[in-house]
N, C-alpha and C positions, 0 to 999 in steps of 0.2 A: 350698637353696631361695632361690630367686625367689619372691616372694609381693604378693599385692595387698589395698586395700581402700579402699572406697568410701565417701564421707561426703557427706548431702546437707544444707545448711543451708537453713533455714525460712524466713530473714531475713536482712536486708545484716548484715554483721559489720563491727567495728571495725577501720579500716583499719592503724591502727599495732600492733594485737595480732597482726594476721595477719601484719604485716612480721617482727614478731619471733618469730613461728610458724616462719616462713620460716628466717631466721636461726640460728635454734635446732634445727631441724630435724636428728636425728641421720643420721650419716655414710652408714648403711645404708639411707637413702631414696635410690633412684636418679632417680625421675622423680615429678613430681605434673604432674597435670594438670586442667584444670574451668575451671566459670565463677562467678565470685562477685560481689555486691554489697556497697558499703561504705557504710555510715549516714552519713556525709558525701556520697553522692551516691546515692542509695537509688533512683535511677530508670535506673542506668547499668549495664549487665552487663559485666563483664571478663573475659576469656578469660585464664588462667593458667596458665603453664608455668614449671617448674622442673625443671632437667636439666643435671648435672655443677658443682653448686652455683652457678648460675647461673639466677636468675628473668627470667623475661619475660611481660609483660601486655597486652594492647591493649583497648581499647573496641570492643566487637562491637554488632551488630543483629540483632533480633529475640530470640524467648522460649526460653532454655534454661532447664532447671532447675539449680539451685545447686549442682551436684553435684561434688566434686572426687576424684579417682583417685588413691591415693598407691602406687607401686613401688619393691619393694625386698627385700632380703635379709633372711631373719627378722625381719622387722615386727613388734613389741610393737603388735598391733592395737588392744587394751585401752587401751594408754598412749596411743596417738597419736590414740585416739575421745575419751579424756578430755581431752585438752588442746584439740581440736577441739569437744568440749562447752564448754568454760570460753571459747572465741572465741565460739562461739553466743550464750551465756547471760551474756555480761559486759554 
């Protein structure tokens, strides 16, 4: 089983905590994509992608929901959601 989950941030998040989340992501997460804003640049939106262990992001123009989607094999959705909640509310 491949499954996915979606998570929406309601505000900008801490850049370093997000990078740590990416570096510690379980091996069964195959892909992550979406839009984030960081507290140090709250008016800038980044399109973020992660696949094959490689993160990639770029500044984009436009008003996009701050939503990311994770795709993987047998994702522990509750555990990932808890980790994302910790990013959201830190």
